[in-house]
C-alpha positions as CSV (number, residue, x, y, z in Angstrom):
1,M,130.1,148.6,31.2
2,K,130.3,144.6,29.6
3,K,133.9,144.8,28.5
4,P,135.0,145.7,32.4
5,F,132.1,142.7,33.9
6,K,133.7,140.2,31.1
7,I,137.2,140.5,32.8
8,L,136.0,140.3,35.6
9,A,134.3,137.3,34.6
10,V,137.2,135.4,32.9
11,A,139.2,136.4,35.1
12,L,137.6,134.5,38.3
13,S,137.3,131.8,36.2
14,A,140.8,131.8,35.8
15,I,141.5,131.6,39.0
16,V,138.6,128.9,39.9
17,L,141.0,127.5,37.3
18,L,143.8,127.2,38.0
19,L,142.9,126.5,42.3
20,G,141.2,123.9,40.9
21,L,144.4,123.0,38.7
22,G,146.6,123.4,41.8
23,I,144.0,121.3,44.0
24,A,144.0,118.4,41.6
25,Y,147.4,118.8,41.5
26,L,147.8,118.4,45.0
27,S,145.5,115.3,45.7
28,F,147.9,113.8,42.8
29,I,150.9,114.3,44.2
30,F,150.2,114.4,47.7
31,D,150.5,111.2,49.4
32,P,148.7,111.5,53.3
33,N,149.6,107.0,53.4
34,Q,153.3,107.9,54.2
35,F,152.4,110.0,57.1
36,K,151.5,106.6,59.1
37,S,154.5,106.0,60.9
38,Q,154.9,109.6,62.5
39,L,150.8,109.4,63.6
40,I,151.5,105.9,65.0
41,E,154.9,107.5,66.6
42,L,152.7,111.0,67.9
43,V,150.0,108.6,69.0
44,K,152.3,106.1,71.3
45,N,154.7,109.1,72.4
46,K,151.4,110.7,72.9
47,K,148.7,108.0,74.7
48,H,151.3,105.4,75.3
49,R,148.8,103.1,72.8
50,D,149.0,101.9,69.8
51,L,148.2,102.7,66.8
52,A,147.4,100.4,63.5
53,I,146.2,101.5,60.1
54,D,146.0,98.9,57.7
55,G,143.8,100.3,54.8
56,N,144.4,103.9,53.2
57,I,144.0,107.5,54.2
58,Q,142.5,109.5,51.6
59,L,142.7,113.7,51.5
60,N,139.5,115.6,49.4
61,F,140.0,118.6,48.6
62,F,137.5,119.8,46.5
63,P,134.3,120.2,45.9
64,K,135.0,119.5,50.4
65,L,137.7,119.3,52.3
66,G,138.1,115.9,53.3
67,V,139.7,112.5,55.0
68,S,138.6,108.8,54.9
69,L,140.5,105.5,57.1
70,E,140.6,102.4,56.8
71,K,141.0,99.2,59.0
72,I,142.1,101.4,62.1
73,K,142.9,100.1,65.5
74,L,143.7,101.3,68.7
75,S,145.3,99.4,71.3
76,E,144.9,99.9,75.3
77,F,147.3,102.0,77.9
78,E,150.9,100.3,77.3
79,S,149.4,96.9,76.3
80,T,148.5,95.8,72.7
81,T,144.9,94.1,73.6
82,Q,142.5,96.0,71.3
83,F,140.9,98.8,72.6
84,A,139.2,100.1,69.6
85,A,138.5,99.7,66.4
86,V,136.8,100.9,62.8
87,D,136.5,99.9,59.8
88,K,136.4,102.8,57.8
89,A,135.9,106.6,59.3
90,Q,135.1,110.2,57.0
91,V,135.0,113.2,58.1
92,S,134.1,116.2,55.9
93,L,133.8,120.3,55.7
94,A,132.4,123.0,53.3
95,L,135.1,124.4,51.7
96,L,134.0,127.9,51.3
97,P,132.7,128.8,55.0
98,L,136.4,128.1,55.5
99,L,137.3,131.1,53.7
100,Q,134.4,133.4,55.9
101,K,136.3,131.9,59.2
102,Q,133.8,129.0,59.9
103,I,134.1,125.8,60.7
104,V,131.2,124.0,58.7
105,V,131.1,120.3,59.2
106,D,129.6,118.7,56.3
107,K,129.6,114.6,57.0
108,I,130.5,112.6,59.8
109,S,130.3,108.8,59.1
110,L,132.1,105.6,61.1
111,Q,131.9,102.3,60.1
112,G,132.5,98.8,61.8
113,L,133.3,100.9,65.5
114,Q,134.3,98.6,68.6
115,L,134.5,100.0,71.2
116,R,135.7,97.9,74.2
117,Y,134.8,99.1,78.6
118,Q,136.6,97.5,81.4
119,R,136.4,98.5,84.8
120,D,137.4,96.8,87.4
121,A,135.6,96.6,91.7
122,A,138.1,99.5,92.8
123,G,136.5,101.9,90.4
124,Q,139.9,101.8,88.0
125,S,138.9,102.3,84.0
126,N,141.0,101.6,80.3
127,I,140.2,104.8,79.4
128,D,141.1,106.1,82.9
129,D,144.4,107.8,81.2
130,L,141.8,109.6,77.7
131,I,139.9,110.7,81.0
132,K,143.5,112.4,82.7
133,Q,145.2,113.4,79.7
134,E,142.4,115.1,78.0
135,S,141.8,117.3,81.8
136,S,145.3,118.1,81.5
137,N,144.9,119.3,78.1
138,K,142.1,121.6,79.5
139,E,143.5,123.1,82.1
140,A,146.7,123.4,80.6
141,E,144.6,126.3,77.7
142,S,145.2,129.6,78.3
143,P,141.8,131.7,79.3
144,S,142.7,134.3,76.5
145,S,143.4,131.8,73.4
146,T,140.5,132.2,70.8
147,T,138.3,129.3,69.7
148,Q,137.5,129.2,65.8
149,Q,133.4,128.8,65.6
150,M,131.9,125.9,63.9
151,R,128.9,127.0,62.7
152,F,126.7,123.6,63.6
153,D,125.5,123.2,60.1
154,I,126.1,119.3,59.6
155,E,125.0,117.8,56.1
156,G,124.4,114.6,58.1
157,I,126.1,111.4,61.1
158,D,126.1,108.2,59.8
159,I,127.2,105.4,62.4
160,A,126.9,101.6,61.1
161,Q,126.9,98.8,62.8
162,S,128.7,99.4,65.3
163,S,129.3,97.7,69.2
164,F,130.8,97.9,72.4
165,A,131.1,95.9,74.8
166,I,130.9,96.3,78.3
167,D,132.7,94.3,81.6
168,D,132.1,96.6,84.7
169,Q,133.0,94.8,87.6
170,K,132.1,97.8,90.2
171,S,128.4,97.9,88.6
172,E,128.2,94.5,88.2
173,L,127.4,95.0,84.7
174,K,128.4,92.7,81.8
175,G,127.5,92.4,78.3
176,R,127.8,93.5,74.6
177,I,126.1,96.3,72.1
178,H,126.1,95.4,68.5
179,D,123.9,96.6,65.6
180,L,124.7,100.1,66.7
181,N,123.4,102.9,63.9
182,F,122.7,106.8,64.4
183,S,121.8,108.5,62.2
184,T,120.6,112.3,61.6
185,G,119.2,114.2,58.7
186,K,120.6,118.4,58.4
187,I,121.8,119.3,61.5
188,S,121.8,123.1,61.4
189,N,120.8,126.3,63.3
190,K,116.8,126.6,64.3
191,N,116.1,124.0,61.6
192,K,114.2,120.8,62.7
193,T,116.2,117.3,61.5
194,P,115.4,113.6,62.4
195,I,116.9,111.4,64.2
196,K,117.7,107.9,64.9
197,F,118.8,105.4,66.7
198,S,118.9,101.4,66.8
199,A,120.6,98.3,68.8
200,Q,121.2,95.5,70.0
201,F,121.7,94.5,73.6
202,Q,123.1,91.5,74.5
203,F,123.7,90.7,78.6
204,E,125.5,88.1,80.6
205,Q,125.0,90.2,84.0
206,P,122.5,90.9,84.6
207,K,121.0,87.8,82.4
208,A,119.4,90.3,79.3
209,E,118.5,91.0,75.9
210,A,116.8,93.5,73.9
211,K,116.6,95.7,71.1
212,I,116.1,99.3,71.3
213,D,114.7,101.7,69.0
214,I,114.4,105.7,69.2
215,N,113.1,108.0,67.0
216,T,112.2,111.6,67.7
217,Q,112.4,115.3,65.7
218,L,115.2,117.3,66.8
219,R,115.0,121.4,66.5
220,F,117.7,123.6,68.6
221,D,117.9,127.4,68.7
222,I,121.4,128.2,69.2
223,E,121.2,131.8,70.0
224,Q,117.8,131.2,72.7
225,K,120.3,128.0,73.3
226,L,117.4,125.7,72.4
227,L,116.6,122.2,71.9
228,D,113.1,121.2,71.5
229,L,112.1,117.2,70.9
230,Q,108.9,116.3,69.2
231,D,107.5,112.8,69.0
232,L,109.9,111.1,70.4
233,K,109.5,107.4,70.4
234,S,111.3,104.9,72.4
235,Q,111.0,101.2,72.7
236,I,113.0,98.8,74.0
237,A,111.7,95.1,73.7
238,G,113.3,92.2,75.1
239,K,114.0,88.9,77.6
240,L,115.1,89.3,81.8
241,G,116.3,86.0,82.5
242,S,113.8,84.0,80.4
243,N,110.7,86.3,80.7
244,P,109.7,88.8,77.7
245,F,110.1,92.4,79.0
246,N,108.6,95.8,76.7
247,V,109.3,99.5,77.9
248,E,107.9,102.9,76.3
249,I,108.6,106.1,76.4
250,S,106.9,108.9,74.5
251,T,106.2,112.7,74.3
252,A,104.3,114.8,72.2
253,A,106.7,117.5,73.0
254,M,109.6,118.6,75.0
255,Q,111.8,121.7,75.4
256,L,115.4,121.8,77.6
257,S,117.1,125.6,77.9
258,P,119.6,126.1,80.9
259,N,116.7,128.9,82.1
260,K,113.3,126.9,81.4
261,S,112.9,123.3,80.5
262,A,108.9,122.2,80.0
263,S,107.0,119.3,78.7
264,E,103.0,118.9,78.9
265,Q,103.0,115.2,79.4
266,I,105.2,112.9,79.2
267,Q,104.3,108.8,79.1
268,L,106.2,105.5,80.2
269,A,105.0,102.1,79.8
270,A,106.8,99.0,80.5
271,K,105.5,95.1,81.2
272,L,107.2,91.4,82.3
273,G,105.7,88.4,81.2
274,G,106.7,84.8,83.2
275,T,104.7,82.8,85.3
276,Q,104.0,86.0,87.1
277,E,103.4,89.6,84.8
278,L,104.1,92.5,85.7
279,S,102.6,96.0,84.4
280,T,103.1,99.8,85.2
281,Q,102.0,103.2,83.9
282,I,103.6,106.0,84.7
283,V,102.3,109.7,83.7
284,L,104.4,113.0,84.2
285,G,101.9,115.8,83.6
286,K,102.8,119.2,82.8
287,L,106.9,119.0,84.4
288,Q,109.0,122.1,84.2
289,I,112.2,122.5,85.1
290,Q,113.2,126.5,85.8
291,D,115.2,128.0,88.8
292,K,116.9,125.1,89.9
293,Q,113.9,122.9,90.5
294,L,111.5,120.3,88.8
295,Q,108.1,120.6,89.3
296,I,105.7,118.1,88.0
297,A,102.0,119.4,88.8
298,E,100.7,115.4,87.9
299,L,101.8,112.4,88.3
300,S,100.2,109.5,88.4
301,A,101.6,105.9,88.1
302,Q,99.4,102.3,88.9
303,A,101.7,99.1,89.1
304,Q,99.9,95.8,88.2
305,S,100.5,92.2,88.7
306,K,98.4,89.0,88.0
307,Q,99.2,85.4,88.5
308,A,97.8,82.3,88.4
309,G,94.4,84.4,88.6
310,S,95.3,86.7,91.4
311,S,96.1,90.0,91.2
312,K,97.6,92.8,92.9
313,Q,97.0,97.0,91.6
314,V,98.9,99.8,93.1
315,N,97.5,103.3,92.3
316,L,99.3,106.8,93.0
317,K,98.9,110.4,92.3
318,S,100.7,113.0,93.5
319,S,102.0,116.3,92.7
320,L,105.8,116.1,93.4
321,S,108.7,118.6,93.8
322,M,112.4,118.3,93.9
323,G,115.2,120.6,94.7
324,L,117.7,120.2,91.8
325,D,120.6,121.6,94.0
326,T,119.6,120.1,97.3
327,Q,117.7,117.0,96.1
328,V,115.4,117.1,98.3
329,V,112.3,115.2,96.3
330,Q,108.6,116.0,97.7
331,L,105.0,114.3,96.9
332,P,103.0,116.7,99.4
333,Q,99.6,114.8,98.7
334,L,100.2,111.4,98.3
335,A,97.5,109.2,96.6
336,L,97.1,105.6,97.2
337,Q,95.1,102.8,96.4
338,I,96.0,99.3,96.5
339,K,93.5,96.6,94.9
340,L,94.1,93.2,96.1
341,N,91.8,90.1,94.2
342,D,92.3,86.9,95.3
343,P,90.7,84.1,95.3
344,K,92.8,81.9,97.7
345,L,91.3,85.1,100.3
346,A,88.2,85.0,102.1
347,Q,87.7,88.3,100.9
348,A,88.0,87.5,97.1
349,E,88.7,91.5,97.1
350,I,90.5,94.1,99.1
351,L,90.7,97.4,98.0
352,I,92.9,99.8,100.3
353,P,93.1,103.9,99.8
354,I,96.7,105.5,101.4
355,N,97.0,109.1,101.9
356,G,99.7,110.8,103.1
357,Q,103.1,112.6,102.1
358,L,106.7,111.8,101.6
359,S,110.0,113.3,101.8
360,A,112.8,112.6,100.5
361,N,116.5,113.1,100.5
362,L,119.1,111.5,97.5
363,K,122.2,113.8,98.6
364,D,121.4,112.0,102.0
365,K,120.2,109.2,100.3
366,S,117.4,109.6,103.7
367,L,113.7,108.7,103.0
368,D,110.3,109.8,105.5
369,T,106.9,109.3,105.3
370,E,103.4,109.4,107.1
371,L,100.8,107.6,105.9
372,D,96.8,106.9,106.9
373,A,94.7,104.1,105.9
374,K,91.4,102.9,106.6
375,F,89.8,100.5,105.0
376,D,86.4,97.6,106.1
377,D,86.7,98.7,109.7
378,T,90.1,99.2,110.0
379,K,92.0,103.1,110.6
380,L,95.8,103.0,110.5
381,Q,98.2,105.2,110.7
382,T,101.7,104.3,109.7
383,S,105.7,106.9,110.2
384,V,107.9,105.1,108.0
385,Q,112.0,106.7,107.7
386,V,114.8,105.4,105.1
387,N,118.7,106.0,105.8
388,N,121.1,105.6,103.3
389,F,119.6,103.5,100.3
390,S,122.6,102.0,99.4
391,N,122.0,99.5,102.5
392,P,118.2,100.7,103.8
393,A,118.1,101.3,107.6
394,I,114.3,101.0,108.6
395,S,113.2,102.7,111.3
396,F,108.9,102.5,111.5
397,K,105.9,102.7,113.7
398,V,102.3,101.2,112.9
399,D,99.6,102.0,115.1
400,I,96.1,100.1,114.0
401,D,93.1,100.8,115.8
402,K,91.6,97.1,115.0
403,I,91.8,94.3,112.2
404,N,90.4,90.8,111.8
405,L,92.6,88.6,109.4
406,D,90.2,86.1,109.4
407,R,88.2,88.4,107.2
408,Y,91.0,88.1,104.3
409,I,92.4,84.7,105.1
410,K,90.3,82.0,103.8
411,S,90.6,79.0,106.5
412,A,91.9,75.5,105.3
413,V,89.2,73.0,105.8
414,E,91.8,70.0,106.5
415,P,95.7,71.0,106.5
416,A,97.7,70.5,103.6
417,K,99.3,67.7,103.3
418,V,102.7,68.4,102.1
419,D,105.1,65.8,100.0
420,S,108.7,66.3,101.5
421,S,110.2,64.8,98.5
422,K,109.1,67.5,96.2
423,E,109.4,70.2,99.1
424,E,112.0,73.0,98.2
425,D,114.3,74.2,100.3
426,L,113.6,77.6,102.7
427,N,116.2,80.1,101.2
428,L,116.4,83.5,103.3
429,S,118.8,84.9,102.3
430,A,117.8,88.1,100.9
431,L,116.6,88.6,104.3
432,K,120.2,89.6,105.2
433,S,120.6,93.3,103.6
434,L,117.1,94.0,106.0
435,N,118.0,96.2,108.4
436,L,114.9,97.2,111.1
437,D,113.1,99.1,114.2
438,G,110.1,99.5,114.4
439,L,106.4,98.7,116.7
440,I,103.2,97.9,115.4
441,R,100.7,98.7,118.1
442,I,97.1,96.6,117.2
443,G,94.5,98.0,119.9
444,A,91.9,94.3,118.5
445,L,93.5,91.4,116.7
446,Q,91.2,88.4,115.4
447,V,94.0,86.1,113.6
448,K,92.8,82.0,113.4
449,N,89.8,82.9,115.4
450,L,92.2,84.4,118.6
451,K,91.1,87.9,120.0
452,I,93.8,90.1,121.4
453,N,93.8,93.2,122.6
454,Q,96.5,95.9,123.3
455,V,99.2,93.9,120.8
456,A,102.2,95.4,120.8
457,L,105.5,93.8,118.8
458,P,108.5,95.2,119.0
459,I,110.3,94.4,115.6
460,K,114.5,94.9,115.1
461,A,117.0,93.1,112.5
462,S,120.4,93.3,111.7
463,Q,122.3,90.3,109.4
464,G,119.8,87.6,109.5
465,K,119.1,87.9,113.0
466,F,115.2,89.2,113.3
467,A,114.0,89.9,117.5
468,M,110.9,90.8,119.1
469,N,111.7,91.2,122.5
470,G,109.1,92.6,124.2
471,I,105.9,91.5,122.8
472,A,103.0,91.7,125.4
473,A,98.7,91.8,124.4
474,Q,95.8,90.6,126.6
475,L,93.9,87.8,126.2
476,Y,91.2,86.1,127.0
477,Q,91.0,87.5,130.6
478,G,94.6,88.0,130.8
479,S,98.1,89.1,129.6
480,V,101.1,87.2,127.9
481,A,104.6,88.5,127.7
482,G,108.0,87.2,125.6
483,N,110.2,87.0,123.5
484,M,111.0,85.7,119.7
485,G,114.2,85.1,117.3
486,F,115.0,83.8,114.0
487,D,118.5,83.8,112.4
488,V,118.8,83.1,108.8
489,D,122.3,81.4,109.2
490,G,120.2,77.9,109.8
491,N,116.9,79.4,109.6
492,R,116.9,79.1,113.3
493,F,114.1,79.7,115.4
494,Q,113.7,80.5,118.8
495,M,110.5,81.4,121.3
496,Q,109.5,82.8,124.9
497,Q,106.4,83.2,125.9
498,N,104.8,83.6,129.1
499,L,100.9,83.8,129.1
500,S,99.5,84.5,132.9
501,N,95.6,84.4,134.2
502,V,94.2,83.0,130.8
503,Q,91.1,81.1,130.5
504,I,92.4,77.6,128.2
505,N,89.1,76.8,127.2
506,P,88.4,79.6,124.4
507,I,91.9,80.4,123.2
508,L,92.3,76.2,122.7
509,V,88.1,76.5,121.4
510,D,89.2,79.3,119.0
511,F,92.5,78.6,118.0
512,M,92.2,74.7,118.2
513,Q,88.7,74.4,117.2
514,K,89.4,71.8,121.0
515,D,86.9,71.7,123.6
516,I,89.4,69.6,126.1
517,V,90.6,71.3,129.2
518,E,88.7,74.6,131.5
519,G,90.4,76.2,133.5
520,R,92.2,79.5,134.6
521,G,95.9,79.6,135.1
522,N,99.3,80.3,133.5
523,L,101.0,78.6,130.5
524,S,104.7,79.1,130.4
525,V,106.6,78.2,126.3
526,N,110.5,78.1,126.3
527,I,111.2,76.4,122.9
528,N,113.4,76.3,119.8
529,T,113.8,75.0,116.6
530,H,115.6,75.4,113.0
531,G,115.5,73.0,109.5
532,K,116.2,74.0,105.5
533,R,112.3,73.2,105.0
534,V,109.0,73.7,107.5
535,S,108.6,70.7,107.5
536,Q,111.8,70.2,109.7
537,F,110.4,72.3,112.1
538,K,108.9,70.6,113.8
539,D,110.3,67.4,113.9
540,N,113.8,69.8,115.2
541,L,111.6,71.3,117.8
542,N,113.3,71.5,121.8
543,G,113.0,73.1,124.8
544,N,109.7,73.1,127.5
545,V,106.5,73.9,128.2
546,R,104.4,74.2,131.5
547,T,100.7,74.9,132.5
548,Q,99.2,75.3,135.3
549,L,95.3,75.0,135.9
550,T,92.4,75.6,138.9
551,D,89.6,75.1,139.4
552,G,89.0,73.4,135.4
553,A,88.0,69.8,134.1
554,V,89.6,68.1,131.3
555,K,86.2,67.2,128.6
556,G,85.5,63.7,127.2
557,I,86.0,61.5,129.7
558,N,84.1,60.9,132.9
559,L,86.3,59.2,135.5
560,A,84.1,58.6,138.6
561,K,81.0,57.1,135.7
562,S,83.0,55.4,134.5
563,L,85.0,53.4,137.1
564,R,81.1,53.6,139.0
565,D,79.7,51.8,135.3
566,F,83.0,49.3,135.7
567,K,83.2,48.4,138.7
568,A,81.6,45.4,138.3
569,K,84.0,44.3,136.0
570,I,87.2,44.9,138.0
571,L,87.5,40.9,138.5
572,N,87.2,40.1,134.7
573,K,90.0,42.1,134.9
574,A,88.8,43.0,131.1
575,D,90.1,47.4,129.7
576,Q,87.3,49.4,128.5
577,Q,88.1,51.6,124.9
578,Q,86.0,54.3,124.7
579,A,86.0,57.3,121.8
580,A,86.0,61.0,123.7
581,N,82.2,61.7,124.6
582,K,82.4,65.9,124.9
583,N,79.2,65.9,127.3
584,E,81.3,64.0,129.9
585,K,84.1,65.6,131.9
586,T,86.5,65.6,134.7
587,D,86.4,68.2,137.7
588,F,89.5,69.4,138.9
589,S,90.6,72.1,141.8
590,A,94.4,72.1,140.6
591,F,96.0,71.0,136.8
592,S,99.4,70.9,136.6
593,V,101.8,69.3,134.3
594,S,105.4,70.5,132.3
595,M,106.9,68.5,129.0
596,Q,110.8,68.2,128.1
597,F,110.6,68.0,123.6
598,V,113.8,66.4,122.5
599,D,114.1,66.5,118.3
600,G,109.9,66.3,117.7
601,V,108.9,64.1,120.8
602,G,107.9,65.8,124.4
603,N,108.2,63.3,127.5
604,S,106.4,64.3,130.6
605,D,106.9,62.5,134.0
606,D,105.1,65.4,136.5
607,L,101.2,65.4,135.5
608,D,99.5,66.5,138.7
609,M,95.7,66.8,138.5
610,K,93.5,66.8,141.6
611,S,90.0,66.7,142.7
612,P,87.6,66.7,145.4
613,F,87.9,62.5,145.2
614,L,90.4,62.3,142.7
615,R,93.9,62.6,142.5
616,V,96.5,62.2,138.6
617,G,99.5,61.7,138.0
618,G,101.2,60.0,134.7
619,K,103.8,59.9,131.6
620,G,103.8,59.9,128.7
621,Q,104.5,61.3,125.6
622,V,104.0,63.3,122.7
623,N,105.2,62.9,119.0
624,L,105.5,66.4,117.1
625,R,106.6,63.2,113.9
626,N,103.8,61.8,113.3
627,S,101.5,64.1,114.9
628,S,100.5,61.7,118.3
629,L,99.9,61.8,121.5
630,D,100.2,58.6,124.0
631,Y,100.1,59.1,127.8
632,T,98.8,57.3,130.5
633,A,97.3,59.2,133.2
634,R,97.1,57.3,136.8
635,T,93.9,57.4,138.5
636,T,93.5,57.3,142.6
637,I,90.0,57.4,144.3
638,V,90.9,59.7,147.5
639,N,87.4,60.2,148.8
640,T,84.1,58.9,148.1
641,S,82.0,60.7,150.3
642,A,81.8,63.7,148.4
643,G,82.4,65.3,144.9
644,Q,81.8,64.7,141.7
645,D,80.0,61.5,141.2
646,G,81.9,59.8,143.8
647,A,78.7,57.2,145.2
648,D,79.3,54.2,145.3
649,L,82.7,53.8,144.4
650,S,83.9,53.4,148.2
651,Q,85.7,49.8,147.7
652,L,87.6,51.1,144.8
653,K,89.4,53.6,147.0
654,D,92.7,54.2,147.4
655,L,93.4,52.0,144.3
656,S,95.5,53.5,141.2
657,I,93.5,53.3,138.0
658,P,95.3,54.3,135.4
659,V,93.9,55.6,131.9
660,R,95.7,55.8,129.0
661,I,95.1,58.8,126.3
662,S,96.6,57.8,123.0
663,G,95.9,58.3,119.1
664,P,96.5,61.2,116.7
665,F,95.7,64.1,117.3
666,D,92.5,65.1,115.5
667,K,91.1,61.0,117.2
668,L,92.4,61.3,120.4
669,G,90.8,57.9,122.2
670,Y,90.3,56.8,126.3
671,Q,91.2,53.5,128.0
672,I,90.9,52.3,131.3
673,L,93.6,49.6,131.7
674,F,91.9,47.4,134.5
675,S,94.2,44.9,133.1
676,Q,96.8,46.5,134.8
677,I,95.7,46.8,138.3
678,G,96.9,43.8,140.7
679,S,95.2,40.9,141.3
680,E,96.2,40.9,144.6
681,A,95.7,44.3,145.5
682,L,91.9,44.2,144.2
683,K,91.4,41.1,145.5
684,S,92.4,43.1,149.2
685,A,90.1,45.8,148.4
686,F,86.9,43.8,147.5
687,K,87.9,41.5,150.6
688,A,88.4,45.3,152.5
689,K,85.5,46.4,151.5
690,A,83.0,43.2,151.5
691,A,84.1,41.7,154.9
692,P,82.2,44.4,157.2
693,V,79.0,42.9,154.8
694,L,79.6,39.1,155.5
695,E,80.0,40.1,159.4
696,E,76.8,41.9,159.5
697,K,75.2,39.6,157.6
698,K,76.4,36.3,159.4
699,K,75.5,37.6,162.7
700,E,72.1,38.3,161.0
701,L,71.7,34.8,159.9
702,K,73.0,33.2,163.8
703,E,70.7,35.6,165.2
704,K,68.3,33.4,162.8
705,V,69.5,30.9,163.4
706,N,69.2,31.4,167.2
707,E,65.6,32.4,167.4
708,E,64.5,29.4,165.6
709,L,66.4,26.5,167.6
710,K,64.3,28.3,170.2
711,G,61.2,27.8,168.6
712,K,62.5,24.3,168.0
713,L,63.0,23.6,171.6
714,K,59.8,24.8,173.1
715,G,57.7,22.7,170.3
716,L,60.0,19.5,172.3
717,F,59.0,20.1,176.0
718,G,56.1,21.4,174.9
719,Q,56.5,24.7,176.4
């Protein structure tokens, strides 16, 4: 029995020897480089691209069947411009499995791979011809044709020192990926293998540079059509503009299959440095994809920003579901918490809890959400609808029961002085993309100490034009109605507002802390302005302002008292300057004035104030450019028998006495200009008032002289 086996062994050895000698002879006499020209011509005819093989083509037949190529270049479609290049490419097949009609890729290696991808704004790219021809070839294949079974048993894949240039005008992406390395261990069915990927990114658009590293363990099961990822850790670190950033994604395990995919937890952490530090953490808990439905039982996210001692933080928790076919995303139990910390605010810490629901249709590019919030003394309800994510059209409604903004906004002790030489130009071009249609309603609002009720603020915005038409509110026993508008082009602002039957004094006291006028009446404002900078808005103000008041008083001066105190100095013609006195006031029964503004300077010549003993007219100027007032009111005494302190002024009746109000807004002064009263008018008035007194004295003197003369005569004649 040993002899047959010996003969068989000798025969097999002889066959292997002959096969080896045959392969050796074939590799010795066969030179694949002689086929370069045919291969180049084939590519030219089929792909209309130029192929260049400047290195050698080397074939290996034993123990592995493989091919190695060096210095390969491929041009663009019908062009000599280089599209791709490889320093060295190598692929080999295990020889013995071929005898069993199985293809086992033993090794794939690429070194110095260079690719260039270009796409214009219309969407045409430099690989369209390759994709089109590949699709045509697939369609031409017969459904009944059989393909050779490939067994996934790869010793490894090694791609080293490769690069990828991108110029995508449609996506506004331009840059280069270099130092790209990709390696695997042995890849085979049900075998776990390590995967490593690293690359450097340098982009001009957007301006960014980064290094990416990915490490994981991969296992697949062909029969079960299952892919397992374990210990996935990826990191991207670099710069966005001049700001450093870092992104990390990790998961302990993830299973992917056509029927069901799942992961217990996926974590994402990102940081962006710079003057404003941004960070975010996202955790996807109990993720599952099954029956074309994505479910995340526990979604949590936290985002935080820090800048100059202040911070903002947003926490989100919800479950999430998404139909992969309908592309509808739902967050049915959305819980948000916004936390603000800012020492510049009157209330340094603000905590706003928000609850609601959100639904988004990614196919239709639409979003619908309803949110409720309750914080401090405020309850808020809002609904938002968004259509077309690429150019969002946003409609919304906001209802607030009451809110005190002064609780959060710290009032400045002194207005900050702006250095116009250092002030930057306003750049609001980003607002041009806003498309808004909404309404804000507030039951009770306090802002800048103003108390306003039943506020309605409709807002519309399109192509950089903002309109608030139909503004309405109740304030200070009256109402306000009007419109406002803003145009981003030129930063143009316009406003038309009418205040009706309001109490003017509490408005001035609350808003401006100025107790200068009392009365009830109307105020109309029709102004417009523009400017490259905020400081230019008051310099470019144009329009008009008009007010009408009744049964009030101008506070700070008592004209009757001042005239009585100074009447003895009239003939000396000495002007009297005095500061405003909050305890003094001049009553009026009616008051009206208007002012026309041109480039920040307002002029008025129609002042009309009436009181029981005074009539006041006047003209003057308000200069917003230097925040000053120069106004001269002419006071005429018309009745001295009644009214506020009207007694003892009969000598000044019918005289027009000028009173100048001037100075900066925060330090106004009052001056009675007696020197501007004409001398003859003074003398006439004095003569008119003094003549009856002189006649009376003259009569009394005459009677006294006559009595004394009679006495003398009686004595003289002894009677």
